[in-house]
Chimera marker file (.cmm) of the C-alpha trace (Angstrom):
<marker_set name="trace">
<marker id="1" x="-24.882" y="4.650" z="-1.354" r="1" g="1" b="0" radius="0.5"/>
<marker id="2" x="-21.880" y="2.265" z="-0.938" r="1" g="1" b="0" radius="0.5"/>
<marker id="3" x="-18.777" y="2.423" z="-3.046" r="1" g="1" b="0" radius="0.5"/>
<marker id="4" x="-17.530" y="-0.300" z="-4.835" r="1" g="1" b="0" radius="0.5"/>
<marker id="5" x="-13.564" y="-0.814" z="-4.834" r="1" g="1" b="0" radius="0.5"/>
<marker id="6" x="-13.565" y="-0.177" z="-8.649" r="1" g="1" b="0" radius="0.5"/>
<marker id="7" x="-14.702" y="3.310" z="-8.303" r="1" g="1" b="0" radius="0.5"/>
<marker id="8" x="-12.514" y="4.330" z="-5.520" r="1" g="1" b="0" radius="0.5"/>
<marker id="9" x="-9.433" y="6.488" z="-6.110" r="1" g="1" b="0" radius="0.5"/>
<marker id="10" x="-6.077" y="4.598" z="-6.512" r="1" g="1" b="0" radius="0.5"/>
<marker id="11" x="-4.783" y="6.383" z="-3.242" r="1" g="1" b="0" radius="0.5"/>
<marker id="12" x="-7.944" y="5.380" z="-1.308" r="1" g="1" b="0" radius="0.5"/>
<marker id="13" x="-7.704" y="1.706" z="-2.153" r="1" g="1" b="0" radius="0.5"/>
<marker id="14" x="-3.844" y="1.517" z="-1.322" r="1" g="1" b="0" radius="0.5"/>
<marker id="15" x="-4.637" y="3.235" z="2.154" r="1" g="1" b="0" radius="0.5"/>
<marker id="16" x="-7.268" y="0.659" z="2.662" r="1" g="1" b="0" radius="0.5"/>
<marker id="17" x="-4.921" y="-2.341" z="1.688" r="1" g="1" b="0" radius="0.5"/>
<marker id="18" x="-2.158" y="-0.732" z="3.704" r="1" g="1" b="0" radius="0.5"/>
<marker id="19" x="-4.323" y="-0.150" z="6.932" r="1" g="1" b="0" radius="0.5"/>
<marker id="20" x="-5.543" y="-3.830" z="6.464" r="1" g="1" b="0" radius="0.5"/>
<marker id="21" x="-2.058" y="-5.186" z="6.470" r="1" g="1" b="0" radius="0.5"/>
<marker id="22" x="-1.226" y="-2.887" z="9.576" r="1" g="1" b="0" radius="0.5"/>
<marker id="23" x="-4.071" y="-4.699" z="11.289" r="1" g="1" b="0" radius="0.5"/>
<marker id="24" x="-2.865" y="-8.114" z="10.000" r="1" g="1" b="0" radius="0.5"/>
<marker id="25" x="-6.005" y="-8.774" z="7.906" r="1" g="1" b="0" radius="0.5"/>
<marker id="26" x="-3.503" y="-9.026" z="4.908" r="1" g="1" b="0" radius="0.5"/>
<marker id="27" x="-0.118" y="-10.854" z="4.612" r="1" g="1" b="0" radius="0.5"/>
<marker id="28" x="2.711" y="-9.573" z="2.832" r="1" g="1" b="0" radius="0.5"/>
<marker id="29" x="2.056" y="-11.656" z="-0.252" r="1" g="1" b="0" radius="0.5"/>
<marker id="30" x="-1.346" y="-10.559" z="-0.594" r="1" g="1" b="0" radius="0.5"/>
<marker id="31" x="-0.542" y="-7.149" z="0.108" r="1" g="1" b="0" radius="0.5"/>
<marker id="32" x="2.123" y="-6.999" z="-2.598" r="1" g="1" b="0" radius="0.5"/>
<marker id="33" x="-0.563" y="-8.469" z="-5.028" r="1" g="1" b="0" radius="0.5"/>
<marker id="34" x="-3.138" y="-5.915" z="-4.310" r="1" g="1" b="0" radius="0.5"/>
<marker id="35" x="-0.965" y="-3.087" z="-4.442" r="1" g="1" b="0" radius="0.5"/>
<marker id="36" x="0.250" y="-4.279" z="-7.861" r="1" g="1" b="0" radius="0.5"/>
<marker id="37" x="-3.160" y="-4.767" z="-9.308" r="1" g="1" b="0" radius="0.5"/>
<marker id="38" x="-4.098" y="-1.217" z="-8.317" r="1" g="1" b="0" radius="0.5"/>
<marker id="39" x="-0.835" y="0.570" z="-9.738" r="1" g="1" b="0" radius="0.5"/>
<marker id="40" x="0.495" y="3.813" z="-8.941" r="1" g="1" b="0" radius="0.5"/>
<marker id="41" x="-0.158" y="5.464" z="-12.305" r="1" g="1" b="0" radius="0.5"/>
<marker id="42" x="-3.000" y="7.652" z="-10.553" r="1" g="1" b="0" radius="0.5"/>
<marker id="43" x="-0.827" y="9.004" z="-7.689" r="1" g="1" b="0" radius="0.5"/>
<marker id="44" x="1.212" y="12.056" z="-7.024" r="1" g="1" b="0" radius="0.5"/>
<marker id="45" x="4.950" y="11.467" z="-7.421" r="1" g="1" b="0" radius="0.5"/>
<marker id="46" x="5.651" y="11.043" z="-3.523" r="1" g="1" b="0" radius="0.5"/>
<marker id="47" x="2.994" y="8.421" z="-3.162" r="1" g="1" b="0" radius="0.5"/>
<marker id="48" x="4.019" y="6.754" z="-6.178" r="1" g="1" b="0" radius="0.5"/>
<marker id="49" x="7.735" y="6.708" z="-5.180" r="1" g="1" b="0" radius="0.5"/>
<marker id="50" x="6.563" y="5.558" z="-1.698" r="1" g="1" b="0" radius="0.5"/>
<marker id="51" x="4.179" y="2.783" z="-2.631" r="1" g="1" b="0" radius="0.5"/>
<marker id="52" x="6.904" y="1.750" z="-5.347" r="1" g="1" b="0" radius="0.5"/>
<marker id="53" x="9.677" y="1.544" z="-2.690" r="1" g="1" b="0" radius="0.5"/>
<marker id="54" x="7.200" y="-0.529" z="-0.687" r="1" g="1" b="0" radius="0.5"/>
<marker id="55" x="6.271" y="-3.057" z="-3.373" r="1" g="1" b="0" radius="0.5"/>
<marker id="56" x="10.136" y="-3.844" z="-3.840" r="1" g="1" b="0" radius="0.5"/>
<marker id="57" x="10.576" y="-4.324" z="-0.386" r="1" g="1" b="0" radius="0.5"/>
<marker id="58" x="7.736" y="-6.670" z="-0.293" r="1" g="1" b="0" radius="0.5"/>
<marker id="59" x="8.995" y="-8.872" z="-3.034" r="1" g="1" b="0" radius="0.5"/>
<marker id="60" x="12.345" y="-9.464" z="-0.932" r="1" g="1" b="0" radius="0.5"/>
<marker id="61" x="11.055" y="-9.987" z="2.535" r="1" g="1" b="0" radius="0.5"/>
<marker id="62" x="9.589" y="-13.492" z="3.640" r="1" g="1" b="0" radius="0.5"/>
<marker id="63" x="6.135" y="-13.995" z="4.201" r="1" g="1" b="0" radius="0.5"/>
<marker id="64" x="6.112" y="-13.577" z="7.949" r="1" g="1" b="0" radius="0.5"/>
<marker id="65" x="8.408" y="-10.819" z="8.342" r="1" g="1" b="0" radius="0.5"/>
<marker id="66" x="6.955" y="-7.465" z="9.240" r="1" g="1" b="0" radius="0.5"/>
<marker id="67" x="9.038" y="-5.252" z="11.440" r="1" g="1" b="0" radius="0.5"/>
<marker id="68" x="11.171" y="-3.667" z="8.512" r="1" g="1" b="0" radius="0.5"/>
<marker id="69" x="8.043" y="-3.221" z="6.467" r="1" g="1" b="0" radius="0.5"/>
<marker id="70" x="6.244" y="-1.428" z="9.343" r="1" g="1" b="0" radius="0.5"/>
<marker id="71" x="8.081" y="1.854" z="8.780" r="1" g="1" b="0" radius="0.5"/>
<marker id="72" x="7.698" y="1.705" z="4.749" r="1" g="1" b="0" radius="0.5"/>
<marker id="73" x="3.861" y="0.961" z="5.269" r="1" g="1" b="0" radius="0.5"/>
<marker id="74" x="3.340" y="3.908" z="7.786" r="1" g="1" b="0" radius="0.5"/>
<marker id="75" x="5.377" y="6.195" z="5.469" r="1" g="1" b="0" radius="0.5"/>
<marker id="76" x="3.557" y="5.453" z="2.599" r="1" g="1" b="0" radius="0.5"/>
<marker id="77" x="0.003" y="5.945" z="4.288" r="1" g="1" b="0" radius="0.5"/>
<marker id="78" x="1.355" y="9.493" z="5.714" r="1" g="1" b="0" radius="0.5"/>
<marker id="79" x="2.480" y="10.228" z="2.072" r="1" g="1" b="0" radius="0.5"/>
<marker id="80" x="-0.737" y="9.270" z="0.357" r="1" g="1" b="0" radius="0.5"/>
<marker id="81" x="-2.843" y="11.089" z="3.090" r="1" g="1" b="0" radius="0.5"/>
<marker id="82" x="-1.220" y="14.090" z="3.738" r="1" g="1" b="0" radius="0.5"/>
<marker id="83" x="1.058" y="14.539" z="0.577" r="1" g="1" b="0" radius="0.5"/>
<marker id="84" x="4.982" y="14.956" z="0.000" r="1" g="1" b="0" radius="0.5"/>
<link id1="1" id2="2" r="1" g="1" b="0" radius="0.2"/>
<link id1="2" id2="3" r="1" g="1" b="0" radius="0.2"/>
<link id1="3" id2="4" r="1" g="1" b="0" radius="0.2"/>
<link id1="4" id2="5" r="1" g="1" b="0" radius="0.2"/>
<link id1="5" id2="6" r="1" g="1" b="0" radius="0.2"/>
<link id1="6" id2="7" r="1" g="1" b="0" radius="0.2"/>
<link id1="7" id2="8" r="1" g="1" b="0" radius="0.2"/>
<link id1="8" id2="9" r="1" g="1" b="0" radius="0.2"/>
<link id1="9" id2="10" r="1" g="1" b="0" radius="0.2"/>
<link id1="10" id2="11" r="1" g="1" b="0" radius="0.2"/>
<link id1="11" id2="12" r="1" g="1" b="0" radius="0.2"/>
<link id1="12" id2="13" r="1" g="1" b="0" radius="0.2"/>
<link id1="13" id2="14" r="1" g="1" b="0" radius="0.2"/>
<link id1="14" id2="15" r="1" g="1" b="0" radius="0.2"/>
<link id1="15" id2="16" r="1" g="1" b="0" radius="0.2"/>
<link id1="16" id2="17" r="1" g="1" b="0" radius="0.2"/>
<link id1="17" id2="18" r="1" g="1" b="0" radius="0.2"/>
<link id1="18" id2="19" r="1" g="1" b="0" radius="0.2"/>
<link id1="19" id2="20" r="1" g="1" b="0" radius="0.2"/>
<link id1="20" id2="21" r="1" g="1" b="0" radius="0.2"/>
<link id1="21" id2="22" r="1" g="1" b="0" radius="0.2"/>
<link id1="22" id2="23" r="1" g="1" b="0" radius="0.2"/>
<link id1="23" id2="24" r="1" g="1" b="0" radius="0.2"/>
<link id1="24" id2="25" r="1" g="1" b="0" radius="0.2"/>
<link id1="25" id2="26" r="1" g="1" b="0" radius="0.2"/>
<link id1="26" id2="27" r="1" g="1" b="0" radius="0.2"/>
<link id1="27" id2="28" r="1" g="1" b="0" radius="0.2"/>
<link id1="28" id2="29" r="1" g="1" b="0" radius="0.2"/>
<link id1="29" id2="30" r="1" g="1" b="0" radius="0.2"/>
<link id1="30" id2="31" r="1" g="1" b="0" radius="0.2"/>
<link id1="31" id2="32" r="1" g="1" b="0" radius="0.2"/>
<link id1="32" id2="33" r="1" g="1" b="0" radius="0.2"/>
<link id1="33" id2="34" r="1" g="1" b="0" radius="0.2"/>
<link id1="34" id2="35" r="1" g="1" b="0" radius="0.2"/>
<link id1="35" id2="36" r="1" g="1" b="0" radius="0.2"/>
<link id1="36" id2="37" r="1" g="1" b="0" radius="0.2"/>
<link id1="37" id2="38" r="1" g="1" b="0" radius="0.2"/>
<link id1="38" id2="39" r="1" g="1" b="0" radius="0.2"/>
<link id1="39" id2="40" r="1" g="1" b="0" radius="0.2"/>
<link id1="40" id2="41" r="1" g="1" b="0" radius="0.2"/>
<link id1="41" id2="42" r="1" g="1" b="0" radius="0.2"/>
<link id1="42" id2="43" r="1" g="1" b="0" radius="0.2"/>
<link id1="43" id2="44" r="1" g="1" b="0" radius="0.2"/>
<link id1="44" id2="45" r="1" g="1" b="0" radius="0.2"/>
<link id1="45" id2="46" r="1" g="1" b="0" radius="0.2"/>
<link id1="46" id2="47" r="1" g="1" b="0" radius="0.2"/>
<link id1="47" id2="48" r="1" g="1" b="0" radius="0.2"/>
<link id1="48" id2="49" r="1" g="1" b="0" radius="0.2"/>
<link id1="49" id2="50" r="1" g="1" b="0" radius="0.2"/>
<link id1="50" id2="51" r="1" g="1" b="0" radius="0.2"/>
<link id1="51" id2="52" r="1" g="1" b="0" radius="0.2"/>
<link id1="52" id2="53" r="1" g="1" b="0" radius="0.2"/>
<link id1="53" id2="54" r="1" g="1" b="0" radius="0.2"/>
<link id1="54" id2="55" r="1" g="1" b="0" radius="0.2"/>
<link id1="55" id2="56" r="1" g="1" b="0" radius="0.2"/>
<link id1="56" id2="57" r="1" g="1" b="0" radius="0.2"/>
<link id1="57" id2="58" r="1" g="1" b="0" radius="0.2"/>
<link id1="58" id2="59" r="1" g="1" b="0" radius="0.2"/>
<link id1="59" id2="60" r="1" g="1" b="0" radius="0.2"/>
<link id1="60" id2="61" r="1" g="1" b="0" radius="0.2"/>
<link id1="61" id2="62" r="1" g="1" b="0" radius="0.2"/>
<link id1="62" id2="63" r="1" g="1" b="0" radius="0.2"/>
<link id1="63" id2="64" r="1" g="1" b="0" radius="0.2"/>
<link id1="64" id2="65" r="1" g="1" b="0" radius="0.2"/>
<link id1="65" id2="66" r="1" g="1" b="0" radius="0.2"/>
<link id1="66" id2="67" r="1" g="1" b="0" radius="0.2"/>
<link id1="67" id2="68" r="1" g="1" b="0" radius="0.2"/>
<link id1="68" id2="69" r="1" g="1" b="0" radius="0.2"/>
<link id1="69" id2="70" r="1" g="1" b="0" radius="0.2"/>
<link id1="70" id2="71" r="1" g="1" b="0" radius="0.2"/>
<link id1="71" id2="72" r="1" g="1" b="0" radius="0.2"/>
<link id1="72" id2="73" r="1" g="1" b="0" radius="0.2"/>
<link id1="73" id2="74" r="1" g="1" b="0" radius="0.2"/>
<link id1="74" id2="75" r="1" g="1" b="0" radius="0.2"/>
<link id1="75" id2="76" r="1" g="1" b="0" radius="0.2"/>
<link id1="76" id2="77" r="1" g="1" b="0" radius="0.2"/>
<link id1="77" id2="78" r="1" g="1" b="0" radius="0.2"/>
<link id1="78" id2="79" r="1" g="1" b="0" radius="0.2"/>
<link id1="79" id2="80" r="1" g="1" b="0" radius="0.2"/>
<link id1="80" id2="81" r="1" g="1" b="0" radius="0.2"/>
<link id1="81" id2="82" r="1" g="1" b="0" radius="0.2"/>
<link id1="82" id2="83" r="1" g="1" b="0" radius="0.2"/>
<link id1="83" id2="84" r="1" g="1" b="0" radius="0.2"/>
</marker_set>
C-alpha cells in the first residue's frame, strides 16, 4: 500500500523535499513554495525554527545559488530526523 503525500506527516514531507533539493531535483523557488505549502504548524519547535529560517533564506537567495543554503538544508534535515 502506498502513501499519498497528503497523508504523510509534515516532517516526512519536508525531509523528502529537502532531499530532492540536495539531489538537485528541486530548485530554490520550488523548494520554498513546497515548504510554504506544507507549513510548520505540525513540527516540533526546533524543526519549526529550522524550516522557517530556511524559508527566510530561500526568499532572499537567487535561483541558482546553493552554497549558503546547503548548510541550512542539512541542519534542517538533521533537526527534523533526530530532533533538537
